[in-house]
mmCIF file of the N, C-alpha and C atoms, coordinates in Angstrom:
data_MODEL
# 
_entry.id   MODEL 
# 
loop_
_atom_site.group_PDB 
_atom_site.id 
_atom_site.type_symbol 
_atom_site.label_atom_id 
_atom_site.label_alt_id 
_atom_site.label_comp_id 
_atom_site.label_asym_id 
_atom_site.label_entity_id 
_atom_site.label_seq_id 
_atom_site.pdbx_PDB_ins_code 
_atom_site.Cartn_x 
_atom_site.Cartn_y 
_atom_site.Cartn_z 
_atom_site.occupancy 
_atom_site.B_iso_or_equiv 
_atom_site.pdbx_formal_charge 
_atom_site.auth_seq_id 
_atom_site.auth_comp_id 
_atom_site.auth_asym_id 
_atom_site.auth_atom_id 
_atom_site.pdbx_PDB_model_num 
ATOM 1   N N  . MET A 1 1  ? -24.952 -18.066 -82.244 1.00 0.00 ? 1  MET A N  1 
ATOM 2   C CA . MET A 1 1  ? -24.471 -19.347 -82.181 1.00 0.00 ? 1  MET A CA 1 
ATOM 3   C C  . MET A 1 1  ? -24.371 -20.368 -83.288 1.00 0.00 ? 1  MET A C  1 
ATOM 4   N N  . ASN A 1 2  ? -25.147 -20.167 -84.067 1.00 0.00 ? 2  ASN A N  1 
ATOM 5   C CA . ASN A 1 2  ? -25.063 -21.210 -85.600 1.00 0.00 ? 2  ASN A CA 1 
ATOM 6   C C  . ASN A 1 2  ? -23.958 -20.498 -86.156 1.00 0.00 ? 2  ASN A C  1 
ATOM 7   N N  . ARG A 1 3  ? -23.596 -19.263 -86.407 1.00 0.00 ? 3  ARG A N  1 
ATOM 8   C CA . ARG A 1 3  ? -22.560 -18.930 -86.829 1.00 0.00 ? 3  ARG A CA 1 
ATOM 9   C C  . ARG A 1 3  ? -21.240 -19.551 -86.390 1.00 0.00 ? 3  ARG A C  1 
ATOM 10  N N  . PHE A 1 4  ? -21.052 -19.316 -85.144 1.00 0.00 ? 4  PHE A N  1 
ATOM 11  C CA . PHE A 1 4  ? -19.821 -20.027 -84.485 1.00 0.00 ? 4  PHE A CA 1 
ATOM 12  C C  . PHE A 1 4  ? -19.840 -21.257 -84.673 1.00 0.00 ? 4  PHE A C  1 
ATOM 13  N N  . LEU A 1 5  ? -20.858 -22.266 -84.566 1.00 0.00 ? 5  LEU A N  1 
ATOM 14  C CA . LEU A 1 5  ? -20.472 -23.596 -84.775 1.00 0.00 ? 5  LEU A CA 1 
ATOM 15  C C  . LEU A 1 5  ? -20.187 -23.585 -86.407 1.00 0.00 ? 5  LEU A C  1 
ATOM 16  N N  . ILE A 1 6  ? -20.611 -23.391 -87.374 1.00 0.00 ? 6  ILE A N  1 
ATOM 17  C CA . ILE A 1 6  ? -20.480 -23.653 -88.328 1.00 0.00 ? 6  ILE A CA 1 
ATOM 18  C C  . ILE A 1 6  ? -19.012 -23.113 -88.637 1.00 0.00 ? 6  ILE A C  1 
ATOM 19  N N  . VAL A 1 7  ? -18.519 -22.315 -88.012 1.00 0.00 ? 7  VAL A N  1 
ATOM 20  C CA . VAL A 1 7  ? -17.203 -21.560 -88.407 1.00 0.00 ? 7  VAL A CA 1 
ATOM 21  C C  . VAL A 1 7  ? -16.460 -22.687 -87.636 1.00 0.00 ? 7  VAL A C  1 
ATOM 22  N N  . ALA A 1 8  ? -16.724 -22.803 -86.461 1.00 0.00 ? 8  ALA A N  1 
ATOM 23  C CA . ALA A 1 8  ? -15.665 -23.820 -86.064 1.00 0.00 ? 8  ALA A CA 1 
ATOM 24  C C  . ALA A 1 8  ? -15.742 -25.280 -86.139 1.00 0.00 ? 8  ALA A C  1 
ATOM 25  N N  . GLY A 1 9  ? -16.840 -25.692 -86.835 1.00 0.00 ? 9  GLY A N  1 
ATOM 26  C CA . GLY A 1 9  ? -16.463 -27.100 -88.008 1.00 0.00 ? 9  GLY A CA 1 
ATOM 27  C C  . GLY A 1 9  ? -15.699 -26.816 -89.085 1.00 0.00 ? 9  GLY A C  1 
ATOM 28  N N  . ILE A 1 10 ? -15.713 -26.021 -89.897 1.00 0.00 ? 10 ILE A N  1 
ATOM 29  C CA . ILE A 1 10 ? -15.009 -25.344 -91.121 1.00 0.00 ? 10 ILE A CA 1 
ATOM 30  C C  . ILE A 1 10 ? -13.700 -25.242 -90.661 1.00 0.00 ? 10 ILE A C  1 
ATOM 31  N N  . VAL A 1 11 ? -12.979 -24.663 -89.415 1.00 0.00 ? 11 VAL A N  1 
ATOM 32  C CA . VAL A 1 11 ? -11.940 -24.823 -88.836 1.00 0.00 ? 11 VAL A CA 1 
ATOM 33  C C  . VAL A 1 11 ? -11.247 -26.085 -88.675 1.00 0.00 ? 11 VAL A C  1 
ATOM 34  N N  . LEU A 1 12 ? -12.252 -26.934 -87.928 1.00 0.00 ? 12 LEU A N  1 
ATOM 35  C CA . LEU A 1 12 ? -11.464 -28.435 -87.875 1.00 0.00 ? 12 LEU A CA 1 
ATOM 36  C C  . LEU A 1 12 ? -11.453 -29.154 -88.728 1.00 0.00 ? 12 LEU A C  1 
ATOM 37  N N  . ILE A 1 13 ? -12.270 -28.728 -89.743 1.00 0.00 ? 13 ILE A N  1 
ATOM 38  C CA . ILE A 1 13 ? -12.111 -29.608 -90.898 1.00 0.00 ? 13 ILE A CA 1 
ATOM 39  C C  . ILE A 1 13 ? -10.946 -29.180 -91.750 1.00 0.00 ? 13 ILE A C  1 
ATOM 40  N N  . LEU A 1 14 ? -10.542 -27.804 -91.724 1.00 0.00 ? 14 LEU A N  1 
ATOM 41  C CA . LEU A 1 14 ? -9.157  -27.361 -92.355 1.00 0.00 ? 14 LEU A CA 1 
ATOM 42  C C  . LEU A 1 14 ? -7.948  -27.897 -91.309 1.00 0.00 ? 14 LEU A C  1 
ATOM 43  N N  . ILE A 1 15 ? -8.353  -27.926 -90.198 1.00 0.00 ? 15 ILE A N  1 
ATOM 44  C CA . ILE A 1 15 ? -7.138  -28.576 -89.595 1.00 0.00 ? 15 ILE A CA 1 
ATOM 45  C C  . ILE A 1 15 ? -6.584  -29.923 -90.048 1.00 0.00 ? 15 ILE A C  1 
ATOM 46  N N  . GLY A 1 16 ? -7.484  -30.709 -89.994 1.00 0.00 ? 16 GLY A N  1 
ATOM 47  C CA . GLY A 1 16 ? -7.860  -32.046 -90.087 1.00 0.00 ? 16 GLY A CA 1 
ATOM 48  C C  . GLY A 1 16 ? -6.952  -32.418 -91.374 1.00 0.00 ? 16 GLY A C  1 
ATOM 49  N N  . LEU A 1 17 ? -7.438  -31.423 -92.704 1.00 0.00 ? 17 LEU A N  1 
ATOM 50  C CA . LEU A 1 17 ? -6.755  -31.961 -94.218 1.00 0.00 ? 17 LEU A CA 1 
ATOM 51  C C  . LEU A 1 17 ? -5.505  -31.362 -93.790 1.00 0.00 ? 17 LEU A C  1 
ATOM 52  N N  . LEU A 1 18 ? -5.125  -30.247 -93.030 1.00 0.00 ? 18 LEU A N  1 
ATOM 53  C CA . LEU A 1 18 ? -3.825  -29.901 -93.071 1.00 0.00 ? 18 LEU A CA 1 
ATOM 54  C C  . LEU A 1 18 ? -2.710  -30.271 -92.138 1.00 0.00 ? 18 LEU A C  1 
ATOM 55  N N  . TRP A 1 19 ? -3.664  -31.485 -91.232 1.00 0.00 ? 19 TRP A N  1 
ATOM 56  C CA . TRP A 1 19 ? -2.467  -32.351 -90.193 1.00 0.00 ? 19 TRP A CA 1 
ATOM 57  C C  . TRP A 1 19 ? -1.213  -32.493 -90.801 1.00 0.00 ? 19 TRP A C  1 
ATOM 58  N N  . PRO A 1 20 ? -1.020  -33.186 -91.731 1.00 0.00 ? 20 PRO A N  1 
ATOM 59  C CA . PRO A 1 20 ? 0.413   -33.568 -92.103 1.00 0.00 ? 20 PRO A CA 1 
ATOM 60  C C  . PRO A 1 20 ? 1.586   -32.281 -92.187 1.00 0.00 ? 20 PRO A C  1 
ATOM 61  N N  . TRP A 1 21 ? 0.852   -31.201 -92.282 1.00 0.00 ? 21 TRP A N  1 
ATOM 62  C CA . TRP A 1 21 ? 1.821   -30.207 -92.417 1.00 0.00 ? 21 TRP A CA 1 
ATOM 63  C C  . TRP A 1 21 ? 2.227   -29.744 -91.151 1.00 0.00 ? 21 TRP A C  1 
ATOM 64  N N  . LEU A 1 22 ? 1.054   -29.293 -90.763 1.00 0.00 ? 22 LEU A N  1 
ATOM 65  C CA . LEU A 1 22 ? 0.700   -28.660 -89.100 1.00 0.00 ? 22 LEU A CA 1 
ATOM 66  C C  . LEU A 1 22 ? 1.379   -29.596 -87.982 1.00 0.00 ? 22 LEU A C  1 
ATOM 67  N N  . ARG A 1 23 ? 1.651   -30.666 -88.088 1.00 0.00 ? 23 ARG A N  1 
ATOM 68  C CA . ARG A 1 23 ? 1.989   -31.960 -87.078 1.00 0.00 ? 23 ARG A CA 1 
ATOM 69  C C  . ARG A 1 23 ? 3.774   -31.096 -86.997 1.00 0.00 ? 23 ARG A C  1 
ATOM 70  N N  . HIS A 1 24 ? 4.401   -30.654 -88.146 1.00 0.00 ? 24 HIS A N  1 
ATOM 71  C CA . HIS A 1 24 ? 5.924   -30.438 -88.083 1.00 0.00 ? 24 HIS A CA 1 
ATOM 72  C C  . HIS A 1 24 ? 5.988   -29.175 -87.595 1.00 0.00 ? 24 HIS A C  1 
ATOM 73  N N  . LEU A 1 25 ? 5.089   -28.275 -87.246 1.00 0.00 ? 25 LEU A N  1 
ATOM 74  C CA . LEU A 1 25 ? 5.309   -26.870 -86.545 1.00 0.00 ? 25 LEU A CA 1 
ATOM 75  C C  . LEU A 1 25 ? 5.748   -27.493 -85.325 1.00 0.00 ? 25 LEU A C  1 
ATOM 76  N N  . PRO A 1 26 ? 6.751   -26.401 -84.317 1.00 0.00 ? 26 PRO A N  1 
ATOM 77  C CA . PRO A 1 26 ? 7.451   -26.643 -83.216 1.00 0.00 ? 26 PRO A CA 1 
ATOM 78  C C  . PRO A 1 26 ? 6.018   -26.778 -82.180 1.00 0.00 ? 26 PRO A C  1 
ATOM 79  N N  . LEU A 1 27 ? 4.999   -26.442 -82.277 1.00 0.00 ? 27 LEU A N  1 
ATOM 80  C CA . LEU A 1 27 ? 4.037   -26.170 -80.944 1.00 0.00 ? 27 LEU A CA 1 
ATOM 81  C C  . LEU A 1 27 ? 4.352   -27.542 -80.074 1.00 0.00 ? 27 LEU A C  1 
ATOM 82  N N  . GLY A 1 28 ? 4.514   -26.912 -78.768 1.00 0.00 ? 28 GLY A N  1 
ATOM 83  C CA . GLY A 1 28 ? 4.632   -28.040 -77.883 1.00 0.00 ? 28 GLY A CA 1 
ATOM 84  C C  . GLY A 1 28 ? 6.105   -28.413 -77.543 1.00 0.00 ? 28 GLY A C  1 
ATOM 85  N N  . ARG A 1 29 ? 6.875   -27.838 -78.478 1.00 0.00 ? 29 ARG A N  1 
ATOM 86  C CA . ARG A 1 29 ? 8.648   -27.886 -78.000 1.00 0.00 ? 29 ARG A CA 1 
ATOM 87  C C  . ARG A 1 29 ? 9.335   -26.442 -78.157 1.00 0.00 ? 29 ARG A C  1 
ATOM 88  N N  . LEU A 1 30 ? 8.361   -25.371 -77.796 1.00 0.00 ? 30 LEU A N  1 
ATOM 89  C CA . LEU A 1 30 ? 8.594   -24.096 -77.745 1.00 0.00 ? 30 LEU A CA 1 
ATOM 90  C C  . LEU A 1 30 ? 9.608   -23.713 -76.514 1.00 0.00 ? 30 LEU A C  1 
ATOM 91  N N  . PRO A 1 31 ? 10.758  -22.839 -76.673 1.00 0.00 ? 31 PRO A N  1 
ATOM 92  C CA . PRO A 1 31 ? 11.490  -22.351 -75.659 1.00 0.00 ? 31 PRO A CA 1 
ATOM 93  C C  . PRO A 1 31 ? 10.375  -21.944 -74.480 1.00 0.00 ? 31 PRO A C  1 
ATOM 94  N N  . GLY A 1 32 ? 10.131  -22.391 -73.217 1.00 0.00 ? 32 GLY A N  1 
ATOM 95  C CA . GLY A 1 32 ? 9.241   -21.855 -72.188 1.00 0.00 ? 32 GLY A CA 1 
ATOM 96  C C  . GLY A 1 32 ? 8.364   -23.211 -71.692 1.00 0.00 ? 32 GLY A C  1 
ATOM 97  N N  . ASP A 1 33 ? 8.407   -24.092 -72.934 1.00 0.00 ? 33 ASP A N  1 
ATOM 98  C CA . ASP A 1 33 ? 7.463   -24.928 -72.465 1.00 0.00 ? 33 ASP A CA 1 
ATOM 99  C C  . ASP A 1 33 ? 8.138   -26.136 -71.485 1.00 0.00 ? 33 ASP A C  1 
ATOM 100 N N  . LEU A 1 34 ? 7.516   -26.405 -70.136 1.00 0.00 ? 34 LEU A N  1 
ATOM 101 C CA . LEU A 1 34 ? 8.285   -26.910 -68.981 1.00 0.00 ? 34 LEU A CA 1 
ATOM 102 C C  . LEU A 1 34 ? 8.284   -28.912 -69.444 1.00 0.00 ? 34 LEU A C  1 
ATOM 103 N N  . HIS A 1 35 ? 9.117   -29.416 -69.411 1.00 0.00 ? 35 HIS A N  1 
ATOM 104 C CA . HIS A 1 35 ? 9.473   -30.545 -69.307 1.00 0.00 ? 35 HIS A CA 1 
ATOM 105 C C  . HIS A 1 35 ? 10.568  -31.203 -68.249 1.00 0.00 ? 35 HIS A C  1 
ATOM 106 N N  . ILE A 1 36 ? 9.828   -31.950 -67.141 1.00 0.00 ? 36 ILE A N  1 
ATOM 107 C CA . ILE A 1 36 ? 10.660  -32.395 -66.068 1.00 0.00 ? 36 ILE A CA 1 
ATOM 108 C C  . ILE A 1 36 ? 10.552  -33.761 -66.198 1.00 0.00 ? 36 ILE A C  1 
ATOM 109 N N  . SER A 1 37 ? 11.822  -34.267 -66.022 1.00 0.00 ? 37 SER A N  1 
ATOM 110 C CA . SER A 1 37 ? 12.001  -36.050 -66.196 1.00 0.00 ? 37 SER A CA 1 
ATOM 111 C C  . SER A 1 37 ? 12.639  -36.251 -65.307 1.00 0.00 ? 37 SER A C  1 
ATOM 112 N N  . ARG A 1 38 ? 12.447  -37.233 -64.053 1.00 0.00 ? 38 ARG A N  1 
ATOM 113 C CA . ARG A 1 38 ? 13.078  -38.152 -63.310 1.00 0.00 ? 38 ARG A CA 1 
ATOM 114 C C  . ARG A 1 38 ? 12.679  -39.505 -63.337 1.00 0.00 ? 38 ARG A C  1 
ATOM 115 N N  . GLU A 1 39 ? 13.490  -40.182 -62.396 1.00 0.00 ? 39 GLU A N  1 
ATOM 116 C CA . GLU A 1 39 ? 13.362  -41.690 -62.541 1.00 0.00 ? 39 GLU A CA 1 
ATOM 117 C C  . GLU A 1 39 ? 12.192  -42.154 -62.935 1.00 0.00 ? 39 GLU A C  1 
ATOM 118 N N  . SER A 1 40 ? 11.006  -42.062 -61.895 1.00 0.00 ? 40 SER A N  1 
ATOM 119 C CA . SER A 1 40 ? 9.876   -42.750 -62.182 1.00 0.00 ? 40 SER A CA 1 
ATOM 120 C C  . SER A 1 40 ? 8.789   -41.548 -62.166 1.00 0.00 ? 40 SER A C  1 
ATOM 121 N N  . PHE A 1 41 ? 9.096   -40.311 -62.659 1.00 0.00 ? 41 PHE A N  1 
ATOM 122 C CA . PHE A 1 41 ? 7.990   -39.182 -62.785 1.00 0.00 ? 41 PHE A CA 1 
ATOM 123 C C  . PHE A 1 41 ? 8.502   -38.316 -64.153 1.00 0.00 ? 41 PHE A C  1 
ATOM 124 N N  . GLN A 1 42 ? 7.619   -37.721 -64.781 1.00 0.00 ? 42 GLN A N  1 
ATOM 125 C CA . GLN A 1 42 ? 7.914   -37.205 -65.930 1.00 0.00 ? 42 GLN A CA 1 
ATOM 126 C C  . GLN A 1 42 ? 6.591   -35.994 -65.814 1.00 0.00 ? 42 GLN A C  1 
ATOM 127 N N  . PHE A 1 43 ? 6.579   -34.915 -66.046 1.00 0.00 ? 43 PHE A N  1 
ATOM 128 C CA . PHE A 1 43 ? 5.726   -33.795 -66.143 1.00 0.00 ? 43 PHE A CA 1 
ATOM 129 C C  . PHE A 1 43 ? 5.841   -32.930 -67.347 1.00 0.00 ? 43 PHE A C  1 
ATOM 130 N N  . TYR A 1 44 ? 5.135   -32.513 -68.006 1.00 0.00 ? 44 TYR A N  1 
ATOM 131 C CA . TYR A 1 44 ? 5.232   -31.762 -69.227 1.00 0.00 ? 44 TYR A CA 1 
ATOM 132 C C  . TYR A 1 44 ? 3.951   -30.580 -69.341 1.00 0.00 ? 44 TYR A C  1 
ATOM 133 N N  . PHE A 1 45 ? 4.528   -29.614 -69.061 1.00 0.00 ? 45 PHE A N  1 
ATOM 134 C CA . PHE A 1 45 ? 3.210   -28.044 -69.189 1.00 0.00 ? 45 PHE A CA 1 
ATOM 135 C C  . PHE A 1 45 ? 3.651   -27.516 -70.630 1.00 0.00 ? 45 PHE A C  1 
ATOM 136 N N  . PRO A 1 46 ? 3.201   -27.276 -71.361 1.00 0.00 ? 46 PRO A N  1 
ATOM 137 C CA . PRO A 1 46 ? 3.364   -26.462 -72.769 1.00 0.00 ? 46 PRO A CA 1 
ATOM 138 C C  . PRO A 1 46 ? 2.800   -25.034 -72.456 1.00 0.00 ? 46 PRO A C  1 
ATOM 139 N N  . LEU A 1 47 ? 3.481   -24.433 -71.504 1.00 0.00 ? 47 LEU A N  1 
ATOM 140 C CA . LEU A 1 47 ? 3.338   -23.096 -70.927 1.00 0.00 ? 47 LEU A CA 1 
ATOM 141 C C  . LEU A 1 47 ? 3.353   -22.067 -72.065 1.00 0.00 ? 47 LEU A C  1 
ATOM 142 N N  . THR A 1 48 ? 4.315   -22.003 -72.872 1.00 0.00 ? 48 THR A N  1 
ATOM 143 C CA . THR A 1 48 ? 4.503   -20.917 -73.913 1.00 0.00 ? 48 THR A CA 1 
ATOM 144 C C  . THR A 1 48 ? 3.712   -21.180 -75.017 1.00 0.00 ? 48 THR A C  1 
ATOM 145 N N  . THR A 1 49 ? 3.466   -22.708 -75.575 1.00 0.00 ? 49 THR A N  1 
ATOM 146 C CA . THR A 1 49 ? 2.384   -22.889 -76.643 1.00 0.00 ? 49 THR A CA 1 
ATOM 147 C C  . THR A 1 49 ? 1.128   -22.768 -76.261 1.00 0.00 ? 49 THR A C  1 
ATOM 148 N N  . SER A 1 50 ? 0.691   -22.740 -74.863 1.00 0.00 ? 50 SER A N  1 
ATOM 149 C CA . SER A 1 50 ? -0.692  -22.473 -74.406 1.00 0.00 ? 50 SER A CA 1 
ATOM 150 C C  . SER A 1 50 ? -0.881  -20.841 -74.791 1.00 0.00 ? 50 SER A C  1 
ATOM 151 N N  . ILE A 1 51 ? 0.371   -20.175 -74.072 1.00 0.00 ? 51 ILE A N  1 
ATOM 152 C CA . ILE A 1 51 ? -0.061  -18.809 -74.130 1.00 0.00 ? 51 ILE A CA 1 
ATOM 153 C C  . ILE A 1 51 ? -0.285  -18.226 -75.640 1.00 0.00 ? 51 ILE A C  1 
ATOM 154 N N  . LEU A 1 52 ? 0.692   -18.770 -76.760 1.00 0.00 ? 52 LEU A N  1 
ATOM 155 C CA . LEU A 1 52 ? 0.435   -18.541 -78.206 1.00 0.00 ? 52 LEU A CA 1 
ATOM 156 C C  . LEU A 1 52 ? -0.909  -19.321 -78.668 1.00 0.00 ? 52 LEU A C  1 
ATOM 157 N N  . VAL A 1 53 ? -1.131  -20.065 -78.454 1.00 0.00 ? 53 VAL A N  1 
ATOM 158 C CA . VAL A 1 53 ? -2.600  -20.601 -79.093 1.00 0.00 ? 53 VAL A CA 1 
ATOM 159 C C  . VAL A 1 53 ? -3.547  -19.565 -78.083 1.00 0.00 ? 53 VAL A C  1 
ATOM 160 N N  . SER A 1 54 ? -3.467  -19.405 -77.061 1.00 0.00 ? 54 SER A N  1 
ATOM 161 C CA . SER A 1 54 ? -4.705  -18.474 -76.381 1.00 0.00 ? 54 SER A CA 1 
ATOM 162 C C  . SER A 1 54 ? -4.673  -17.015 -77.096 1.00 0.00 ? 54 SER A C  1 
ATOM 163 N N  . LEU A 1 55 ? -3.579  -16.610 -77.660 1.00 0.00 ? 55 LEU A N  1 
ATOM 164 C CA . LEU A 1 55 ? -3.404  -15.322 -78.074 1.00 0.00 ? 55 LEU A CA 1 
ATOM 165 C C  . LEU A 1 55 ? -4.025  -15.234 -79.734 1.00 0.00 ? 55 LEU A C  1 
ATOM 166 N N  . LEU A 1 56 ? -3.639  -16.519 -80.283 1.00 0.00 ? 56 LEU A N  1 
ATOM 167 C CA . LEU A 1 56 ? -4.098  -16.483 -81.836 1.00 0.00 ? 56 LEU A CA 1 
ATOM 168 C C  . LEU A 1 56 ? -5.611  -16.672 -81.637 1.00 0.00 ? 56 LEU A C  1 
ATOM 169 N N  . LEU A 1 57 ? -6.379  -17.370 -81.066 1.00 0.00 ? 57 LEU A N  1 
ATOM 170 C CA . LEU A 1 57 ? -7.829  -17.606 -80.765 1.00 0.00 ? 57 LEU A CA 1 
ATOM 171 C C  . LEU A 1 57 ? -8.115  -16.374 -80.170 1.00 0.00 ? 57 LEU A C  1 
ATOM 172 N N  . THR A 1 58 ? -7.482  -15.550 -79.289 1.00 0.00 ? 58 THR A N  1 
ATOM 173 C CA . THR A 1 58 ? -8.220  -14.491 -79.047 1.00 0.00 ? 58 THR A CA 1 
ATOM 174 C C  . THR A 1 58 ? -8.264  -13.364 -80.220 1.00 0.00 ? 58 THR A C  1 
ATOM 175 N N  . LEU A 1 59 ? -7.241  -13.319 -81.117 1.00 0.00 ? 59 LEU A N  1 
ATOM 176 C CA . LEU A 1 59 ? -7.423  -12.574 -82.287 1.00 0.00 ? 59 LEU A CA 1 
ATOM 177 C C  . LEU A 1 59 ? -8.336  -12.725 -83.284 1.00 0.00 ? 59 LEU A C  1 
ATOM 178 N N  . LEU A 1 60 ? -8.358  -14.208 -83.555 1.00 0.00 ? 60 LEU A N  1 
ATOM 179 C CA . LEU A 1 60 ? -9.369  -14.452 -84.491 1.00 0.00 ? 60 LEU A CA 1 
ATOM 180 C C  . LEU A 1 60 ? -10.592 -14.433 -84.112 1.00 0.00 ? 60 LEU A C  1 
ATOM 181 N N  . LEU A 1 61 ? -11.009 -14.732 -82.678 1.00 0.00 ? 61 LEU A N  1 
ATOM 182 C CA . LEU A 1 61 ? -12.746 -14.219 -82.173 1.00 0.00 ? 61 LEU A CA 1 
ATOM 183 C C  . LEU A 1 61 ? -12.645 -12.519 -82.340 1.00 0.00 ? 61 LEU A C  1 
ATOM 184 N N  . TRP A 1 62 ? -11.893 -12.169 -82.066 1.00 0.00 ? 62 TRP A N  1 
ATOM 185 C CA . TRP A 1 62 ? -12.107 -10.461 -81.973 1.00 0.00 ? 62 TRP A CA 1 
ATOM 186 C C  . TRP A 1 62 ? -11.789 -10.064 -83.456 1.00 0.00 ? 62 TRP A C  1 
ATOM 187 N N  . LEU A 1 63 ? -11.131 -10.958 -84.321 1.00 0.00 ? 63 LEU A N  1 
ATOM 188 C CA . LEU A 1 63 ? -11.671 -10.567 -85.779 1.00 0.00 ? 63 LEU A CA 1 
ATOM 189 C C  . LEU A 1 63 ? -12.929 -10.876 -86.137 1.00 0.00 ? 63 LEU A C  1 
ATOM 190 N N  . PHE A 1 64 ? -13.396 -11.961 -85.861 1.00 0.00 ? 64 PHE A N  1 
ATOM 191 C CA . PHE A 1 64 ? -14.992 -12.520 -86.133 1.00 0.00 ? 64 PHE A CA 1 
ATOM 192 C C  . PHE A 1 64 ? -16.157 -11.772 -85.534 1.00 0.00 ? 64 PHE A C  1 
ATOM 193 N N  . ARG A 1 65 ? -15.949 -11.129 -84.609 1.00 0.00 ? 65 ARG A N  1 
ATOM 194 C CA . ARG A 1 65 ? -16.935 -9.882  -83.928 1.00 0.00 ? 65 ARG A CA 1 
ATOM 195 C C  . ARG A 1 65 ? -17.236 -9.118  -84.668 1.00 0.00 ? 65 ARG A C  1 
ATOM 196 N N  . LYS A 1 66 ? -16.068 -8.566  -85.164 1.00 0.00 ? 66 LYS A N  1 
ATOM 197 C CA . LYS A 1 66 ? -16.020 -7.066  -85.953 1.00 0.00 ? 66 LYS A CA 1 
ATOM 198 C C  . LYS A 1 66 ? -17.135 -7.124  -87.311 1.00 0.00 ? 66 LYS A C  1 
# 
């Protein structure tokens, strides 16, 4: 558990430092992300982005466990 918290902290620091460049990635605007706009209603669900992030996290956690 200690190792996981240290790695998670380092990853969050790296994301924070790289944020000016990471925010230009098309995450949240990928094909398959649902966005429905009506007169008085907006619904947004980043389906494709959620799947992609889940796959990346699964791969990273799988690599750390080996």
